[in-house]
C-alpha positions in Angstrom: -4.4 8.3 1.1 -5.9 9.8 4.3 -5.9 13.3 2.7 -7.5 11.8 -0.5 -4.5 12.7 -2.6 -3.8 9.1 -3.6 -4.4 8.6 -7.3 -7.1 5.9 -7.6 -7.2 4.0 -10.9 -10.5 2.1 -10.8 -11.8 -0.5 -13.3 -14.4 -3.2 -13.5 -13.1 -5.9 -11.1 -14.0 -9.5 -10.6 -13.6 -9.9 -6.8 -13.3 -13.6 -7.0 -10.4 -13.4 -9.4 -8.7 -10.7 -7.2 -9.0 -13.1 -4.1 -7.6 -16.1 -6.0 -4.7 -14.1 -7.4 -3.9 -12.6 -4.0 -4.3 -15.9 -2.1 -0.8 -17.1 -3.3 0.9 -14.1 -1.7 -1.2 -14.3 1.4 -0.2 -18.0 2.0 3.5 -16.8 2.1 2.7 -13.9 4.3 0.7 -15.8 7.1 3.1 -18.7 7.2 2.7 -22.5 7.3 1.2 -22.7 10.8 -2.0 -20.8 9.6 -4.4 -22.7 7.2 -5.9 -20.5 4.5 -9.4 -21.2 3.3 -10.8 -19.4 0.4 -14.4 -19.6 -0.7 -16.3 -17.6 -3.4 -19.8 -17.2 -4.6 -20.3 -17.9 -8.3 -21.2 -15.2 -10.8 -20.5 -12.2 -8.5 -21.3 -8.9 -10.2 -18.1 -6.8 -10.7 -17.3 -3.8 -8.6 -15.7 -0.5 -9.7 -12.5 -0.4 -7.7 -8.7 0.0 -7.8 -7.3 -3.5 -7.8 -4.0 -2.7 -6.0 -6.1 -1.1 -3.2 -8.4 -4.1 -2.9 -5.4 -6.4 -2.8 -3.9 -4.1 0.0 -7.3 -4.6 2.0 -6.8 -8.3 1.8 -3.2 -8.1 2.7 -3.6 -5.8 5.7 -6.5 -7.9 7.0 -4.5 -11.2 6.6 -1.5 -9.7 8.4 -3.7 -8.5 11.3 -5.1 -12.0 11.5 -1.8 -13.7 11.5 -0.6 -11.5 14.4 -3.8 -12.5 16.3 -2.8 -16.3 15.8 0.8 -16.6 17.1 0.3 -20.4 17.5 -1.4 -20.9 14.3 -5.0 -21.2 13.3 -7.3 -20.8 10.4 -7.8 -17.7 8.1 -11.0 -17.8 6.1 -11.7 -15.4 3.1 -15.1 -15.5 1.5 -16.9 -13.3 -1.0 -20.7 -13.1 -1.5 -23.5 -10.9 -2.7 -25.7 -9.1 -0.2 -28.6 -6.6 -0.3 -29.2 -4.9 3.1 -32.8 -4.9 4.3 -34.4 -2.1 6.2 -33.6 -3.6 9.6 -29.9 -3.8 8.7 -30.0 -0.2 7.3 -31.5 1.0 10.6 -28.8 -0.9 12.7 -25.6 0.0 10.5 -25.6 3.8 9.9 -22.9 3.7 7.2 -24.9 1.2 5.1 -26.9 2.2 2.1 -29.5 0.6 -0.1 -28.4 -1.4 -3.0 -26.4 -4.5 -3.9 -22.9 -5.1 -2.4 -20.2 -7.6 -2.8 -19.3 -8.5 0.8 -15.7 -9.6 1.5 -15.3 -11.5 4.9 -12.0 -12.1 6.4 -12.2 -14.2 9.5 -9.7 -15.7 11.9 -9.6 -18.1 14.9 -7.3 -15.9 17.0 -7.5 -14.4 20.4 -10.2 -11.9 19.5 -10.3 -8.1 20.3 -11.4 -6.8 23.6 -14.8 -5.0 23.6 -13.3 -1.9 25.2 -10.9 -1.1 22.3 -13.3 -2.0 19.5 -14.3 1.7 19.0 -10.6 2.7 18.4 -9.6 -0.1 16.2 -9.7 1.8 12.9 -7.9 4.9 14.4 -4.5 5.8 12.7 -1.6 5.0 15.0 -3.7 3.0 17.4 -2.1 -0.4 18.1 -2.1 -2.9 20.9 1.1 -4.5 19.6 4.4 -4.0 21.4 7.0 -1.4 20.3 8.5 -2.3 17.0 5.8 -4.8 15.8 3.1 -2.4 14.5 2.6 1.1 13.2 -1.1 1.2 14.0 -1.8 2.0 10.2 -2.9 -1.3 8.9 -6.6 -1.2 9.8 -6.7 2.6 9.4 -5.6 2.1 5.8 -8.2 -0.5 5.2 -10.8 1.8 6.6 -9.5 4.7 4.3 -9.6 2.5 1.1 -13.2 1.2 1.9 -14.4 4.9 2.4 -12.8 6.0 -0.8 -14.8 3.2 -2.7 -18.0 4.2 -1.1 -18.3 1.1 1.0 -18.3 0.3 4.7 -16.7 -2.2 7.1 -18.1 -4.1 10.1 -16.3 -6.3 12.6 -17.4 -8.8 15.3 -15.0 -10.4 17.7 -15.3 -12.9 20.6 -12.4 -13.4 23.0 -10.5 -16.7 22.4 -12.7 -17.5 19.4 -11.8 -15.1 16.6 -12.6 -12.0 14.7 -14.5 -11.5 11.4 -14.2 -8.3 9.3 -17.0 -7.8 6.7 -16.1 -5.3 4.0 -18.9 -4.1 1.6 -18.2 -2.7 -1.8 -21.1 -1.4 -4.0 -21.9 -3.4 -7.3 -21.9 -1.7 -10.5 -25.4 -0.3 -11.4 -25.3 -2.5 -14.4 -23.2 -5.7 -14.3 -20.7 -4.7 -16.9 -18.3 -7.7 -17.7 -14.6 -7.5 -17.1 -12.9 -6.3 -20.3 -12.6 -8.9 -23.1 -9.1 -10.1 -23.8 -8.2 -10.0 -20.1 -7.1 -13.2 -18.3 -8.1 -13.9 -14.7 -6.1 -11.5 -12.4 -5.9 -8.7 -15.0 -3.1 -10.1 -17.2 -3.6 -9.6 -20.8 -3.5 -12.6 -23.1 -1.6 -10.5 -25.7 -0.6 -6.9 -26.3 0.0 -5.4 -29.7 1.0 -1.9 -29.1 4.5 -0.2 -28.8 5.6 1.3 -25.4 8.6 3.6 -24.7 10.0 2.7 -21.3 12.0 5.4 -19.6 13.8 4.5 -16.4 17.3 5.3 -15.3 17.6 2.3 -12.8 18.8 -0.4 -15.2 17.4 -3.3 -13.0 13.9 -1.7 -12.9 14.0 -0.8 -16.7 15.0 -4.4 -17.8 12.4 -6.0 -15.5 9.7 -3.7 -16.8 10.7 -4.3 -20.3 10.6 -8.1 -20.0 7.2 -7.9 -18.3 5.8 -6.0 -21.2 7.5 -8.1 -23.9 6.1 -11.3 -22.3 2.7 -9.8 -22.5 3.2 -9.3 -26.2 4.1 -5.6 -26.3 6.9 -4.0 -28.5 9.3 -2.1 -26.3 11.8 0.7 -26.8 13.9 1.4 -23.7 15.7 4.6 -22.5 17.8 5.3 -19.6 17.2 9.0 -19.5 14.9 11.7 -20.8 17.5 12.6 -23.3 17.7 9.1 -24.7 13.8 9.0 -24.8 13.8 12.1 -27.0 16.1 10.5 -29.4 14.1 7.4 -29.7 11.0 9.6 -30.0 12.5 11.4 -32.9 13.3 8.2 -34.8 10.1 6.1 -33.9 7.4 8.7 -32.9 4.9 7.2 -35.4 5.1 3.8 -33.7 4.9 4.6 -30.1 1.5 4.3 -28.5 2.4 4.8 -24.8 5.3 6.2 -22.7 6.0 4.5 -19.3 8.3 6.9 -17.4 10.0 7.4 -14.1 9.2 10.8 -12.5 12.7 11.6 -11.0 15.6 11.1 -13.4 19.2 12.4 -13.9 19.9 15.2 -16.3 17.6 17.8 -15.2 14.5 16.7 -16.9 11.7 15.0 -14.9 9.2 12.5 -16.4 6.5 15.1 -16.3 8.8 17.4 -18.2 9.5 14.7 -20.8 5.7 14.1 -21.2 5.0 17.8 -21.7 7.7 18.1 -24.4 6.4 14.8 -26.1 2.8 16.2 -26.0 3.8 19.3 -27.9 4.4 16.9 -30.8 1.3 14.6 -30.0 -1.2 16.1 -27.7 -3.2 12.9 -27.1 0.0 10.9 -26.1 -0.8 8.4 -23.3 1.7 8.4 -20.4 2.0 6.2 -17.3 4.2 8.0 -14.6 5.8 5.7 -11.9 7.9 6.6 -8.8 8.7 5.3 -5.4 7.3 8.5 -3.9 3.8 9.7 -3.6 1.9 10.9 -6.6 2.2 14.5 -4.9 5.6 14.6 -6.6 3.7 15.2 -9.9 2.2 18.4 -8.6 -1.3 19.3 -7.2 -2.6 19.8 -10.6 -2.0 16.2 -11.7 -5.3 14.2 -12.2 -5.8 10.9 -13.5 -7.3 11.2 -17.0 -7.6 9.1 -20.2 -4.0 10.0 -20.9 -2.5 10.4 -17.5 -1.9 7.3 -15.2 0.3 6.8 -12.1 1.7 3.5 -10.8 3.4 3.4 -7.4 6.7 1.6 -7.0 7.4 -1.2 -6.2 4.7 -2.8 -8.4 4.0 -6.4 -9.4 4.0 -7.5 -13.0 0.2 -7.9 -13.0 -0.3 -4.4 -11.8 1.9 -3.0 -14.6 0.1 -4.9 -17.3 -3.3 -3.9 -15.7 -2.5 -0.2 -15.8 -1.0 -0.4 -19.3 -4.2 -2.1 -20.5 -6.4 0.5 -18.7 -4.4 3.4 -20.4 -4.4 1.8 -23.9 -7.9 0.4 -23.7 -10.1 2.6 -21.4 -13.5 1.2 -20.4 
């Protein structure tokens, strides 16, 4: 991510829906002694962003807030629309003119000492004791915000709390989130056929069930060789291939995709791996037919990426 090699898969996002979806996970992460309060502004314009990364911003900021409240407290997440004026633009050097969705994450913790505020986003900088922090949480947040052409501010008062304000640019024209998509990015119903290629039986079965529950028809293969056999029998029916990158048998997911594309050049493929997307090679780019999904992934992430691949904006 820091070297800008992470494969970003942006789409039109409703920030309110992302917050509501993520809040269920956040409540489990912060624990019962921290009260979570979520407020959103109605009819926020969408932003063009990677949903998984925006969720990661929320998660990292929530974990940071939880650690600042060891005896409990309140975590407040709000979203609103802002348009910086000239005074703000002069005061905040990273800010730019335009309309922005501002995501605020505030806690009632112990606060951050003024002397360490300038270092707070540096990679590997942490005030936590050994074994309780890597110093990458806030650095990751900063990197994600930069990649999305936004900026982040924070204010903190000792023994009163800290507030992070993350700004993401709105789309120039408020394009609606794709029709047929339920809140949180889950499709109401899929109709296409997907070939799932995964050697880990548990992951393969889980992925197939997720796709089938969303309405897709699924063929499953435990190896590239099995996938080639299924392709030979059903090539006319398969709309998308979802394949692991590293598999036994000497043929990788990318090798498989290249062979299948000799038969159908415009075949859409989603690659997945527990390793970085660098594994696909430096010449791999996200295109209308190439996607990458990092393991482990949530059901909503899988359905969202499948939808983006089959129905590009």
